[in-house]
gemmi code that builds the backbone of each chain (N, CA, C; Angstrom):
import gemmi

chains = {
    "A": [
        ("MET", (0.928, -1.180, 0.053), (-0.038, 0.007, -0.037), (0.861, 1.243, 0.102)),
        ("PRO", (1.082, 1.752, -1.169), (1.979, 2.907, -1.306), (1.436, 4.207, -0.608)),
        ("THR", (2.158, 4.954, 0.113), (1.862, 6.206, 0.773), (2.414, 7.363, -0.007)),
        ("LEU", (1.655, 8.474, -0.149), (2.199, 9.750, -0.627), (2.184, 10.735, 0.402)),
        ("ILE", (3.528, 11.187, 0.638), (3.698, 12.341, 1.650), (3.762, 13.618, 0.873)),
        ("ILE", (2.774, 14.583, 1.234), (2.727, 15.785, 0.452), (3.403, 16.888, 1.289)),
        ("ILE", (4.205, 17.538, 0.617), (4.876, 18.771, 1.330), (4.461, 20.092, 0.441)),
        ("ASP", (3.588, 20.753, 1.077), (3.144, 22.094, 0.493), (3.552, 23.204, 1.194)),
        ("GLN", (4.549, 23.102, 2.046), (5.091, 24.282, 2.891), (6.484, 24.640, 2.390)),
        ("PRO", (6.806, 25.892, 2.394), (8.189, 26.240, 1.935), (9.273, 25.609, 2.812)),
        ("PRO", (10.493, 25.494, 2.399), (11.559, 24.885, 3.080), (12.042, 25.565, 4.360)),
        ("TYR", (12.002, 26.874, 4.402), (12.389, 27.714, 5.570), (11.158, 28.559, 5.920)),
        ("GLY", (11.114, 28.815, 7.295), (9.936, 29.627, 7.654), (8.955, 28.703, 8.391)),
        ("ALA", (8.942, 27.349, 8.096), (8.009, 26.450, 8.744), (8.789, 25.146, 8.865)),
        ("TRP", (8.470, 24.488, 9.972), (9.196, 23.198, 10.204), (8.403, 22.026, 9.691)),
        ("SER", (7.115, 22.171, 9.410), (6.280, 20.967, 9.034), (6.731, 20.206, 7.951)),
        ("GLY", (7.441, 20.922, 6.826), (7.890, 20.221, 5.751), (9.036, 19.265, 6.148)),
        ("ARG", (9.925, 19.639, 7.018), (10.937, 18.791, 7.361), (10.410, 17.576, 8.198)),
        ("GLU", (9.355, 17.786, 8.887), (8.787, 16.788, 9.755), (7.858, 15.709, 8.834)),
        ("ALA", (7.427, 16.409, 7.726), (6.845, 15.420, 6.642), (7.971, 14.625, 6.094)),
        ("LEU", (9.092, 15.110, 5.674), (10.243, 14.442, 5.074), (10.601, 13.227, 6.060)),
        ("ASP", (10.683, 13.612, 7.448), (11.066, 12.468, 8.357), (10.006, 11.336, 8.328)),
        ("MET", (8.678, 11.781, 8.141), (7.639, 10.681, 8.046), (7.921, 9.746, 6.842)),
        ("ALA", (8.353, 10.532, 5.768), (8.464, 9.523, 4.553), (9.791, 8.698, 4.793)),
        ("PHE", (10.826, 9.255, 5.447), (12.131, 8.485, 5.677), (11.717, 7.266, 6.667)),
        ("SER", (10.964, 7.593, 7.497), (10.521, 6.594, 8.594), (9.709, 5.436, 7.935)),
        ("LEU", (8.815, 5.640, 6.981), (8.189, 4.657, 6.376), (9.142, 3.750, 5.526)),
        ("ALA", (10.002, 4.537, 4.778), (10.960, 3.778, 4.013), (11.811, 2.928, 4.822)),
        ("ALA", (12.199, 3.407, 5.931), (13.182, 2.629, 6.897), (12.393, 1.336, 7.297)),
        ("PHE", (11.101, 1.340, 7.323), (10.355, 0.111, 7.751), (9.752, -0.507, 6.494)),
        ("ASP", (10.454, -0.418, 5.469), (10.115, -1.078, 4.140), (8.680, -0.817, 3.741)),
        ("GLN", (8.039, 0.211, 4.013), (6.820, 0.605, 3.474), (6.941, 1.502, 2.210)),
        ("PRO", (6.349, 1.104, 1.111), (6.574, 1.951, -0.170), (5.988, 3.398, -0.056)),
        ("VAL", (6.803, 4.455, -0.291), (6.450, 5.834, -0.124), (7.039, 6.669, -1.151)),
        ("SER", (6.267, 7.597, -1.572), (6.732, 8.681, -2.420), (6.387, 10.001, -1.899)),
        ("LEU", (7.197, 11.058, -2.503), (6.983, 12.440, -2.000), (6.404, 13.184, -3.141)),
        ("LEU", (5.463, 14.171, -2.763), (4.945, 15.096, -3.710), (5.222, 16.506, -3.107)),
        ("PHE", (5.861, 17.258, -3.848), (5.910, 18.837, -3.612), (4.985, 19.603, -4.343)),
        ("THR", (4.185, 20.356, -3.766), (3.255, 21.218, -4.457), (3.064, 22.445, -3.736)),
        ("GLY", (2.477, 23.501, -4.418), (2.231, 24.860, -3.935), (3.632, 25.426, -3.608)),
        ("ALA", (3.731, 26.106, -2.384), (5.031, 26.750, -2.064), (6.137, 25.664, -1.764)),
        ("GLY", (5.641, 24.397, -1.560), (6.537, 23.364, -1.228), (7.638, 23.102, -2.339)),
        ("VAL", (7.264, 23.529, -3.577), (8.206, 23.226, -4.786), (9.527, 23.975, -4.496)),
        ("ASN", (9.594, 24.933, -3.667), (10.729, 25.531, -3.305), (11.856, 24.820, -2.696)),
        ("TRP", (11.518, 23.624, -2.225), (12.446, 22.654, -1.714), (13.361, 22.209, -2.755)),
        ("LEU", (12.805, 22.184, -4.050), (13.492, 21.504, -5.175), (14.372, 22.511, -5.875)),
        ("ARG", (14.658, 23.688, -5.450), (15.483, 24.687, -6.022), (17.012, 24.326, -5.743)),
        ("LYS", (17.720, 24.297, -6.865), (19.256, 24.080, -6.744), (19.879, 25.258, -5.989)),
        ("GLY", (21.021, 25.027, -5.261), (21.929, 26.032, -4.849), (21.281, 26.894, -3.652)),
        ("GLN", (20.596, 26.231, -2.782), (20.015, 27.006, -1.684), (21.253, 27.317, -0.645)),
        ("THR", (21.216, 28.569, -0.178), (22.270, 29.031, 0.834), (21.599, 29.509, 2.029)),
        ("PRO", (20.977, 28.656, 2.835), (20.212, 29.131, 4.012), (21.173, 29.325, 5.260)),
        ("SER", (22.474, 29.241, 5.116), (23.325, 29.527, 6.303), (23.164, 30.923, 6.779)),
        ("ALA", (22.839, 31.808, 5.905), (22.637, 33.380, 6.321), (21.416, 33.464, 7.337)),
        ("ILE", (20.511, 32.493, 7.302), (19.447, 32.522, 8.248), (19.619, 31.378, 9.322)),
        ("GLU", (20.822, 31.005, 9.473), (21.118, 29.983, 10.469), (20.342, 28.751, 10.410)),
        ("GLN", (20.023, 28.291, 9.012), (19.353, 27.012, 8.903), (20.230, 26.121, 8.028)),
        ("LYS", (19.884, 24.780, 8.200), (20.625, 23.746, 7.329), (19.911, 23.680, 6.112)),
        ("SER", (20.559, 23.428, 4.991), (19.919, 23.219, 3.619), (18.994, 22.002, 3.654)),
        ("VAL", (17.941, 22.169, 3.074), (17.011, 20.935, 2.918), (17.525, 20.114, 1.700)),
        ("GLU", (18.313, 20.667, 0.893), (18.818, 19.966, -0.351), (19.542, 18.668, 0.094)),
        ("LYS", (20.309, 18.794, 1.114), (21.022, 17.623, 1.605), (20.093, 16.446, 2.048)),
        ("ASN", (19.142, 16.873, 2.909), (18.195, 16.038, 3.434), (17.539, 15.233, 2.252)),
        ("LEU", (17.079, 16.043, 1.287), (16.247, 15.600, 0.093), (17.144, 14.636, -0.831)),
        ("ALA", (18.475, 15.009, -0.821), (19.361, 14.154, -1.643), (19.502, 12.687, -1.068)),
        ("ALA", (19.093, 12.575, 0.129), (19.259, 11.174, 0.784), (17.987, 10.471, 0.592)),
        ("ALA", (16.925, 10.986, 0.016), (15.664, 10.252, -0.235), (15.888, 8.940, -1.049)),
        ("PRO", (16.591, 8.928, -2.101), (16.709, 7.689, -2.865), (17.452, 6.679, -2.005)),
        ("VAL", (18.478, 7.206, -1.348), (19.365, 6.163, -0.463), (18.445, 5.538, 0.587)),
        ("PHE", (17.489, 6.309, 1.091), (16.532, 5.718, 2.162), (15.521, 4.778, 1.476)),
        ("GLY", (15.405, 4.903, 0.274), (14.379, 3.966, -0.430), (13.041, 4.629, -0.755)),
        ("ILE", (13.055, 5.889, -0.838), (11.896, 6.657, -1.266), (11.688, 6.440, -2.759)),
        ("GLU", (10.498, 6.049, -3.171), (10.314, 5.484, -4.555), (10.418, 6.739, -5.518)),
        ("GLN", (9.626, 7.683, -5.436), (9.571, 8.742, -6.330), (9.495, 10.100, -5.652)),
        ("ILE", (10.224, 11.024, -6.301), (10.075, 12.399, -5.881), (9.311, 13.191, -6.849)),
        ("LEU", (8.016, 13.587, -6.641), (7.204, 14.152, -7.566), (6.979, 15.619, -7.377)),
        ("ALA", (6.836, 16.482, -8.327), (6.537, 17.971, -8.226), (5.543, 18.275, -9.188)),
        ("ASP", (4.629, 19.187, -8.502), (3.397, 19.500, -9.342), (3.961, 20.613, -10.350)),
        ("ARG", (3.658, 20.261, -11.736), (4.039, 21.118, -12.872), (3.612, 22.578, -12.622)),
        ("ASN", (2.387, 22.693, -12.456), (1.964, 24.115, -12.402), (2.611, 24.982, -11.269)),
        ("SER", (2.784, 24.254, -10.125), (3.380, 24.988, -9.031), (4.783, 25.401, -9.248)),
        ("CYS", (5.467, 24.418, -9.982), (6.909, 24.757, -10.429), (6.938, 26.040, -11.366)),
        ("GLU", (6.017, 25.974, -12.226), (5.938, 27.135, -13.182), (5.762, 28.464, -12.446)),
        ("ARG", (4.721, 28.401, -11.529), (4.321, 29.619, -10.810), (5.639, 30.158, -10.051)),
        ("TYR", (6.371, 29.219, -9.480), (7.595, 29.690, -8.712), (8.844, 29.767, -9.415)),
        ("GLY", (8.686, 29.593, -10.818), (9.877, 29.838, -11.685), (11.034, 28.732, -11.459)),
        ("ILE", (10.448, 27.551, -11.037), (11.411, 26.472, -11.025), (11.427, 25.642, -12.202)),
        ("THR", (12.264, 26.050, -13.125), (12.389, 25.319, -14.469), (13.677, 24.522, -14.517)),
        ("ALA", (13.837, 23.859, -15.659), (14.893, 22.849, -15.768), (16.286, 23.227, -15.126)),
        ("PRO", (16.790, 24.599, -15.475), (18.143, 24.792, -14.910), (18.272, 24.761, -13.390)),
        ("VAL", (17.168, 25.110, -12.650), (17.234, 25.209, -11.165), (16.545, 24.054, -10.475)),
        ("LEU", (16.019, 23.200, -11.223), (15.219, 21.978, -10.613), (16.192, 21.014, -10.216)),
        ("THR", (16.096, 20.492, -8.990), (16.923, 19.516, -8.421), (16.809, 18.203, -9.364)),
        ("ASP", (17.919, 17.477, -9.419), (17.929, 16.281, -10.284), (16.974, 15.141, -9.719)),
        ("GLY", (16.538, 14.309, -10.509), (15.806, 13.166, -10.026), (14.269, 13.449, -9.538)),
        ("VAL", (13.844, 14.594, -10.032), (12.503, 14.929, -9.808), (11.623, 14.737, -10.982)),
        ("THR", (10.423, 14.060, -10.816), (9.475, 13.856, -11.914), (8.366, 14.874, -11.808)),
        ("LEU", (8.250, 15.685, -12.847), (7.090, 16.650, -12.909), (5.706, 15.787, -13.269)),
        ("THR", (4.741, 16.311, -12.583), (3.448, 15.634, -12.631), (2.290, 16.605, -12.381)),
        ("ASP", (1.165, 16.210, -12.650), (-0.013, 17.109, -12.252), (-0.620, 16.536, -11.014)),
        ("ALA", (-0.677, 17.359, -9.933), (-1.323, 16.850, -8.624), (-2.672, 16.911, -8.737)),
        ("ASN", (-3.378, 15.940, -9.390), (-4.790, 15.780, -9.374), (-5.229, 14.568, -8.945)),
        ("ALA", (-6.543, 14.324, -9.029), (-7.279, 13.140, -8.498), (-6.632, 11.836, -9.180)),
        ("ASN", (-6.264, 11.908, -10.355), (-5.664, 10.712, -11.019), (-4.405, 10.284, -10.250)),
        ("LEU", (-3.586, 11.229, -9.855), (-2.203, 10.991, -9.271), (-2.568, 10.347, -7.768)),
        ("LEU", (-3.493, 11.043, -7.145), (-3.796, 10.527, -5.752), (-4.422, 9.193, -5.817)),
        ("ALA", (-5.069, 8.895, -6.835), (-5.683, 7.512, -6.827), (-4.624, 6.396, -6.970)),
        ("GLN", (-3.388, 6.758, -7.187), (-2.417, 5.683, -7.256), (-1.878, 5.331, -5.925)),
        ("PHE", (-2.278, 6.079, -4.928), (-1.843, 5.744, -3.638), (-3.015, 5.396, -2.654)),
        ("SER", (-2.566, 4.470, -1.674), (-3.681, 3.976, -0.789), (-3.937, 5.040, 0.252)),
        ("GLN", (-2.946, 5.908, 0.504), (-3.170, 7.042, 1.438), (-2.254, 8.130, 1.286)),
        ("THR", (-2.592, 9.370, 1.746), (-1.781, 10.466, 1.582), (-1.765, 11.174, 3.011)),
        ("ALA", (-0.560, 11.854, 3.186), (-0.430, 12.420, 4.592), (0.419, 13.734, 4.373)),
        ("PHE", (-0.020, 14.699, 5.241), (0.833, 15.920, 5.333), (1.286, 15.894, 6.784)),
        ("ALA", (2.362, 16.693, 7.042), (2.856, 16.801, 8.423), (2.028, 17.801, 9.246)),
        ("GLY", (1.267, 18.759, 8.565), (0.527, 19.618, 9.324), (0.474, 20.941, 8.611)),
    ],
    "B": [
        ("MET", (-25.450, 2.788, 0.916), (-24.205, 1.985, 1.110), (-23.737, 2.185, 2.466)),
        ("THR", (-23.935, 1.244, 3.378), (-23.461, 1.335, 4.777), (-22.292, 0.269, 5.063)),
        ("ASN", (-21.220, 0.799, 5.661), (-20.246, -0.125, 5.998), (-20.241, -0.534, 7.362)),
        ("LEU", (-20.723, -1.655, 7.903), (-20.957, -1.962, 9.189), (-19.694, -2.543, 9.874)),
        ("GLU", (-18.622, -2.709, 9.103), (-17.280, -3.252, 9.691), (-16.786, -2.298, 10.619)),
        ("PRO", (-16.418, -2.646, 11.900), (-15.867, -1.614, 12.809), (-14.433, -1.257, 12.307)),
        ("HIS", (-14.123, -0.028, 12.498), (-12.818, 0.293, 12.082), (-11.775, 0.346, 13.468)),
        ("SER", (-10.579, 0.201, 13.174), (-9.485, 0.453, 14.180), (-8.795, 1.681, 13.655)),
        ("PHE", (-8.707, 2.701, 14.469), (-8.162, 4.063, 14.035), (-6.824, 4.291, 14.630)),
        ("THR", (-5.920, 4.804, 14.012), (-4.683, 5.551, 14.508), (-4.959, 6.974, 14.254)),
        ("LEU", (-4.950, 7.943, 15.410), (-5.206, 9.233, 15.290), (-3.822, 9.876, 15.407)),
        ("VAL", (-3.548, 10.812, 14.442), (-2.333, 11.595, 14.548), (-2.744, 13.118, 14.754)),
        ("ILE", (-2.331, 13.702, 15.803), (-2.515, 15.024, 16.065), (-1.277, 15.956, 15.914)),
        ("THR", (-1.387, 16.853, 15.112), (-0.105, 17.704, 14.748), (-0.442, 19.143, 15.210)),
        ("GLY", (-1.496, 19.525, 15.651), (-1.843, 20.862, 16.081), (-1.691, 21.021, 17.571)),
        ("ALA", (-1.151, 22.109, 18.095), (-1.029, 22.226, 19.480), (-2.363, 22.706, 20.245)),
        ("PRO", (-2.595, 22.248, 21.476), (-3.730, 22.787, 22.093), (-3.668, 24.291, 22.420)),
        ("TYR", (-4.733, 25.028, 22.448), (-4.819, 26.450, 22.631), (-4.243, 27.346, 21.601)),
        ("SER", (-3.480, 26.752, 20.555), (-3.198, 27.574, 19.373), (-3.992, 27.040, 18.227)),
        ("THR", (-4.448, 25.755, 18.308), (-5.295, 25.176, 17.265), (-6.439, 24.351, 18.077)),
        ("GLN", (-7.472, 24.010, 17.138), (-8.508, 23.251, 17.698), (-8.198, 21.636, 17.524)),
        ("ALA", (-7.035, 21.337, 16.991), (-6.800, 19.937, 16.522), (-7.128, 18.919, 17.699)),
        ("PRO", (-6.468, 19.210, 18.953), (-6.612, 18.178, 19.949), (-8.105, 18.055, 20.540)),
        ("GLN", (-8.796, 19.198, 20.391), (-10.282, 19.127, 20.843), (-11.133, 18.273, 19.775)),
        ("THR", (-10.904, 18.579, 18.492), (-11.552, 17.910, 17.434), (-11.290, 16.459, 17.357)),
        ("ALA", (-10.036, 16.110, 17.591), (-9.620, 14.687, 17.681), (-10.321, 13.950, 18.964)),
        ("LEU", (-10.388, 14.620, 20.077), (-10.974, 13.911, 21.154), (-12.497, 13.823, 20.894)),
        ("ALA", (-13.198, 14.778, 20.291), (-14.534, 14.613, 20.004), (-14.774, 13.437, 18.981)),
        ("PHE", (-13.773, 13.338, 18.097), (-13.861, 12.149, 17.077), (-13.635, 10.805, 17.760)),
        ("ALA", (-12.627, 10.819, 18.659), (-12.312, 9.557, 19.440), (-13.486, 9.155, 20.156)),
        ("ARG", (-14.129, 9.992, 20.904), (-15.384, 9.562, 21.700), (-16.466, 9.069, 20.798)),
        ("ALA", (-16.683, 9.829, 19.731), (-17.797, 9.399, 18.853), (-17.559, 8.111, 18.239)),
        ("ALA", (-16.243, 7.722, 17.836), (-15.793, 6.551, 17.232), (-16.021, 5.417, 18.159)),
        ("LEU", (-15.619, 5.497, 19.496), (-15.854, 4.434, 20.494), (-17.460, 4.271, 20.625)),
        ("ASP", (-18.181, 5.341, 20.736), (-19.649, 5.218, 20.893), (-20.218, 4.374, 19.672)),
        ("ALA", (-19.682, 4.538, 18.660), (-20.173, 3.862, 17.375), (-19.568, 2.526, 17.174)),
        ("GLY", (-18.831, 2.027, 18.061), (-18.438, 0.635, 18.156), (-17.103, 0.461, 17.422)),
        ("HIS", (-16.369, 1.547, 17.082), (-14.909, 1.385, 16.546), (-14.033, 1.333, 17.679)),
        ("THR", (-12.794, 1.028, 17.309), (-11.585, 1.164, 18.392), (-10.585, 2.171, 17.955)),
        ("ILE", (-9.902, 2.639, 18.997), (-8.808, 3.574, 18.766), (-7.461, 2.744, 19.054)),
        ("ASP", (-6.704, 2.575, 17.881), (-5.552, 1.662, 18.210), (-4.474, 2.437, 19.063)),
        ("ARG", (-4.239, 3.702, 18.615), (-3.306, 4.572, 19.283), (-3.491, 5.967, 18.846)),
        ("VAL", (-2.916, 6.890, 19.664), (-2.779, 8.329, 19.406), (-1.418, 8.636, 19.233)),
        ("PHE", (-1.029, 9.358, 18.118), (0.344, 9.755, 17.905), (0.447, 11.263, 17.827)),
        ("LEU", (1.121, 11.902, 18.667), (1.385, 13.271, 18.700), (2.666, 13.656, 17.800)),
        ("TYR", (2.449, 14.517, 16.900), (3.638, 14.828, 15.953), (3.710, 16.326, 15.852)),
        ("GLY", (4.854, 16.845, 15.596), (5.049, 18.308, 15.445), (4.482, 19.021, 16.753)),
        ("ASP", (3.876, 20.100, 16.425), (3.420, 20.938, 17.612), (2.368, 20.223, 18.444)),
        ("GLY", (1.847, 19.041, 17.921), (0.843, 18.201, 18.618), (1.406, 17.792, 20.004)),
        ("VAL", (2.747, 17.620, 20.096), (3.341, 17.093, 21.312), (3.080, 17.999, 22.586)),
        ("HIS", (2.770, 19.233, 22.257), (2.354, 20.057, 23.585), (1.224, 19.608, 24.327)),
        ("LEU", (0.440, 18.718, 23.601), (-0.706, 18.147, 24.314), (-0.349, 17.192, 25.510)),
        ("ALA", (0.937, 16.732, 25.470), (1.300, 15.776, 26.467), (2.146, 16.462, 27.635)),
        ("SER", (2.117, 17.807, 27.670), (2.920, 18.557, 28.760), (2.033, 18.486, 30.033)),
        ("ASP", (2.793, 18.163, 30.952), (2.289, 18.176, 32.370), (2.315, 19.662, 32.991)),
        ("LEU", (2.778, 20.621, 32.312), (2.961, 21.947, 32.893), (1.923, 22.935, 32.201)),
        ("VAL", (0.993, 22.449, 31.568), (-0.151, 23.276, 30.945), (-1.002, 23.846, 32.056)),
        ("ALA", (-1.236, 24.960, 32.206), (-2.081, 25.494, 33.291), (-3.074, 26.554, 32.753)),
        ("PRO", (-4.150, 26.198, 32.008), (-5.075, 27.086, 31.547), (-5.903, 27.798, 32.618)),
        ("PRO", (-6.604, 28.896, 32.476), (-7.466, 29.485, 33.441), (-8.459, 28.424, 33.784)),
        ("SER", (-8.950, 28.493, 35.020), (-9.775, 27.408, 35.490), (-11.246, 27.250, 34.900)),
        ("ASP", (-11.616, 28.276, 34.175), (-12.864, 28.132, 33.515), (-12.677, 27.677, 32.053)),
        ("GLU", (-11.483, 27.273, 31.594), (-11.236, 26.768, 30.390), (-10.913, 25.293, 30.441)),
        ("PRO", (-11.282, 24.519, 29.262), (-10.916, 23.128, 29.233), (-9.448, 22.860, 29.393)),
        ("HIS", (-9.131, 21.795, 30.120), (-7.683, 21.431, 30.314), (-7.455, 20.253, 29.192)),
        ("TRP", (-7.037, 20.645, 28.039), (-6.942, 19.572, 26.949), (-6.042, 18.473, 27.316)),
        ("PRO", (-4.786, 18.719, 27.795), (-3.938, 17.580, 28.183), (-4.667, 16.630, 29.305)),
        ("LYS", (-5.158, 17.180, 30.178), (-5.899, 16.285, 31.244), (-6.997, 15.603, 30.681)),
        ("ASN", (-7.871, 16.360, 29.811), (-8.995, 15.622, 29.255), (-8.504, 14.508, 28.336)),
        ("TRP", (-7.378, 14.683, 27.597), (-6.939, 13.597, 26.739), (-6.482, 12.460, 27.498)),
        ("ALA", (-5.707, 12.707, 28.636), (-5.061, 11.851, 29.484), (-6.182, 11.003, 30.202)),
        ("LYS", (-7.192, 11.550, 30.664), (-8.415, 10.792, 31.198), (-8.974, 9.858, 30.239)),
        ("PHE", (-9.083, 10.375, 28.976), (-9.689, 9.501, 27.828), (-8.795, 8.304, 27.560)),
        ("LEU", (-7.458, 8.496, 27.565), (-6.492, 7.496, 27.223), (-6.502, 6.388, 28.269)),
        ("GLU", (-6.564, 6.972, 29.572), (-6.534, 5.990, 30.692), (-7.781, 5.107, 30.767)),
        ("LYS", (-8.953, 5.846, 30.609), (-10.229, 5.142, 30.835), (-10.369, 4.066, 29.618)),
        ("HIS", (-9.955, 4.276, 28.511), (-10.151, 3.306, 27.370), (-8.902, 2.537, 27.068)),
        ("ASN", (-7.864, 2.666, 27.833), (-6.684, 2.044, 27.761), (-6.099, 2.152, 26.211)),
        ("VAL", (-6.120, 3.459, 25.727), (-5.496, 3.683, 24.522), (-4.148, 4.202, 24.710)),
        ("PRO", (-3.049, 3.672, 23.934), (-1.775, 4.232, 24.046), (-1.701, 5.705, 23.454)),
        ("GLY", (-0.955, 6.623, 24.122), (-0.773, 7.934, 23.586), (0.755, 8.125, 23.484)),
        ("VAL", (1.245, 8.408, 22.235), (2.735, 8.502, 22.111), (3.027, 9.827, 21.437)),
        ("ALA", (4.042, 10.514, 22.022), (4.515, 11.765, 21.392), (5.869, 11.371, 20.622)),
        ("CYS", (5.958, 11.773, 19.424), (7.201, 11.669, 18.563), (8.461, 12.327, 19.388)),
        ("ILE", (9.545, 11.371, 19.463), (10.616, 11.822, 20.341), (11.396, 13.101, 19.683)),
        ("ALA", (11.490, 13.121, 18.382), (12.235, 14.114, 17.743), (11.439, 15.352, 17.807)),
        ("SER", (10.102, 15.376, 17.729), (9.304, 16.557, 17.804), (9.270, 16.974, 19.220)),
        ("ALA", (9.237, 16.102, 20.253), (9.203, 16.376, 21.586), (10.394, 16.982, 22.202)),
        ("LEU", (11.519, 16.468, 21.778), (12.862, 16.976, 22.281), (13.052, 18.548, 21.806)),
        ("ARG", (12.633, 18.672, 20.510), (12.908, 20.071, 19.917), (12.048, 21.030, 20.739)),
        ("ARG", (10.814, 20.562, 21.235), (9.858, 21.502, 21.820), (9.823, 21.498, 23.337)),
        ("GLY", (10.746, 20.824, 23.925), (10.882, 20.870, 25.355), (9.841, 20.069, 26.127)),
        ("LEU", (9.402, 18.961, 25.372), (8.624, 17.853, 26.034), (9.488, 16.613, 26.400)),
        ("ILE", (9.617, 16.498, 27.816), (10.755, 15.730, 28.206), (10.267, 14.600, 29.177)),
        ("ASP", (10.628, 13.325, 29.072), (10.470, 12.342, 30.065), (11.609, 12.189, 30.897)),
        ("PRO", (11.436, 11.442, 32.008), (12.658, 11.254, 32.985), (13.865, 10.654, 32.383)),
        ("SER", (13.777, 9.777, 31.306), (14.992, 9.150, 30.858), (15.705, 10.207, 29.869)),
        ("GLU", (14.943, 11.001, 29.110), (15.565, 12.089, 28.276), (16.033, 13.136, 29.114)),
        ("GLN", (15.400, 13.437, 30.298), (16.037, 14.472, 31.154), (17.340, 14.052, 31.668)),
        ("LYS", (17.534, 12.727, 31.980), (18.819, 12.174, 32.496), (19.797, 12.267, 31.165)),
        ("ARG", (19.430, 11.807, 30.106), (20.271, 11.634, 28.978), (20.836, 13.134, 28.548)),
        ("TYR", (20.045, 14.080, 28.539), (20.411, 15.402, 28.112), (20.723, 16.348, 29.381)),
        ("GLU", (20.783, 15.767, 30.529), (21.089, 16.532, 31.723), (20.221, 17.775, 31.930)),
        ("LEU", (18.899, 17.686, 31.758), (18.039, 18.783, 31.806), (17.534, 18.954, 33.185)),
        ("SER", (16.987, 20.206, 33.510), (16.631, 20.516, 34.911), (15.182, 19.950, 35.279)),
        ("ALA", (14.501, 19.423, 34.356), (13.184, 18.798, 34.666), (12.664, 18.034, 33.686)),
        ("SER", (11.552, 17.265, 33.905), (10.866, 16.487, 32.955), (9.433, 16.966, 33.065)),
        ("ASN", (8.566, 16.774, 32.057), (7.219, 17.305, 31.968), (6.234, 16.439, 31.243)),
        ("LEU", (6.483, 15.233, 31.016), (5.545, 14.416, 30.360), (4.401, 13.936, 31.120)),
        ("MET", (3.131, 14.108, 30.695), (2.009, 13.771, 31.520), (1.694, 12.251, 31.219)),
        ("ALA", (1.465, 11.569, 32.352), (1.028, 10.130, 32.254), (-0.398, 10.172, 31.762)),
        ("PRO", (-0.897, 9.329, 30.860), (-0.146, 8.054, 30.469), (0.550, 8.199, 29.174)),
        ("PHE", (0.853, 9.395, 28.730), (1.562, 9.720, 27.420), (3.010, 9.046, 27.613)),
        ("ALA", (3.553, 8.535, 26.372), (4.826, 8.073, 26.346), (5.532, 8.668, 25.189)),
        ("ILE", (6.946, 8.611, 25.209), (7.775, 9.289, 24.084), (8.381, 8.085, 23.435)),
        ("ALA", (8.140, 8.090, 22.015), (8.698, 7.104, 21.149), (9.060, 7.634, 19.739)),
        ("GLY", (9.499, 6.839, 18.932), (9.920, 7.209, 17.587), (8.797, 7.118, 16.566)),
        ("LEU", (9.082, 7.526, 15.304), (8.142, 7.612, 14.371), (7.706, 6.141, 13.919)),
        ("GLY", (8.427, 5.134, 14.296), (8.051, 3.659, 14.137), (6.565, 3.473, 14.725)),
        ("GLU", (6.287, 4.126, 15.847), (4.921, 3.823, 16.395), (3.953, 4.330, 15.396)),
        ("TRP", (4.189, 5.430, 14.717), (3.218, 5.877, 13.734), (3.219, 5.000, 12.509)),
        ("VAL", (4.303, 4.455, 11.978), (4.362, 3.484, 10.925), (3.536, 2.211, 11.255)),
        ("GLU", (3.782, 1.784, 12.573), (3.032, 0.597, 13.020), (1.602, 0.809, 12.968)),
        ("GLY", (1.173, 2.136, 13.519), (-0.124, 2.307, 13.518), (-0.860, 2.329, 12.127)),
        ("ASN", (-0.069, 2.862, 11.156), (-0.383, 2.895, 9.772), (-0.778, 1.495, 9.193)),
        ("VAL", (0.199, 0.651, 9.686), (0.037, -0.688, 9.087), (-1.007, -1.581, 9.820)),
        ("LYS", (-1.112, -1.412, 11.113), (-2.147, -2.200, 11.799), (-3.563, -1.715, 11.765)),
        ("SER", (-3.777, -0.304, 11.748), (-5.075, 0.187, 11.801), (-5.806, 0.160, 10.454)),
        ("SER", (-7.091, 0.196, 10.418), (-7.809, 0.110, 9.158), (-7.888, 1.565, 8.636)),
        ("ARG", (-7.725, 2.518, 9.527), (-7.681, 4.005, 9.118), (-6.742, 4.839, 9.963)),
        ("THR", (-6.002, 5.699, 9.310), (-5.242, 6.627, 10.004), (-5.732, 8.013, 9.750)),
        ("LEU", (-6.065, 8.810, 10.695), (-6.591, 10.121, 10.592), (-5.729, 11.124, 11.171)),
        ("TYR", (-5.658, 12.321, 10.450), (-4.763, 13.381, 10.935), (-5.668, 14.544, 11.384)),
        ("PHE", (-5.154, 15.215, 12.411), (-5.916, 16.214, 12.999), (-4.751, 17.434, 12.932)),
        ("HIS", (-4.927, 18.302, 11.928), (-3.861, 19.350, 11.800), (-4.397, 20.717, 12.354)),
        ("GLY", (-3.412, 21.613, 12.573), (-3.840, 22.881, 12.968), (-3.820, 23.941, 11.942)),
        ("GLY", (-3.656, 23.400, 10.758), (-3.467, 24.351, 9.458), (-4.603, 25.337, 9.342)),
        ("VAL", (-4.406, 26.442, 8.663), (-5.388, 27.419, 8.499), (-6.082, 27.198, 7.069)),
    ],
}
model = gemmi.Model(1)
for chain_id, residues in chains.items():
    chain = gemmi.Chain(chain_id)
    for i, (resn, *xyz) in enumerate(residues, 1):
        res = gemmi.Residue()
        res.name, res.seqid = resn, gemmi.SeqId(i, " ")
        for name, pos in zip(("N", "CA", "C"), xyz):
            atom = gemmi.Atom()
            atom.name, atom.element = name, gemmi.Element(name[0])
            atom.pos, atom.b_iso = gemmi.Position(*pos), 0.0
            res.add_atom(atom)
        chain.add_residue(res)
    model.add_chain(chain)
structure = gemmi.Structure()
structure.add_model(model)
structure.setup_entities()
């Protein structure tokens, strides 16, 4: 029963996205099939070359780069959200599949969860 | 179309008491679910939801005490209540063993809540027929 963890919060300014990522890693660690979907402001997680040290935060790029290692099946990003935030091919993190976050996508998963 | 099969629920609360309505809504749901013949497998506190397990919450006397109300419900119905350890430590929710480990001045976990890892949530996902989330989002 694949789970979709949805991150719709920007990477900095809220902690819930990081806690959603931890949920995905935890499922994968227990061999539960899980994918990630970034949508809305959450697509900013997928921007290359983040330099958050100026705001005393750790880059979420490193965390996300570990996703395939942990066994997360797919990293999905909503196409329209990426366009809205100007995240096009040159700045989009590698290994991300663009998709349309609609009912057809959600129907492929037995459950979906947000961190909050 | 009526489904008469009773459900076992895992409830995940991510909204804090007194800043969101999540713990209150979750408690109303939990009571209604038991009344309707369903079971609550466990309650998992995640993110800001861990504040629900604090023993140091002291609301004005004419306001509901959500941590105590939840603790009474868990004890009465023998439902495990677990706060995520990573969320808890970041937010200052501490049990005696974490107090010792991090050499902190106090602990504040309300009984019967326990502190454990996200594995408890994963197990709830697998064992329960439904996992419901109570968020504080706007």
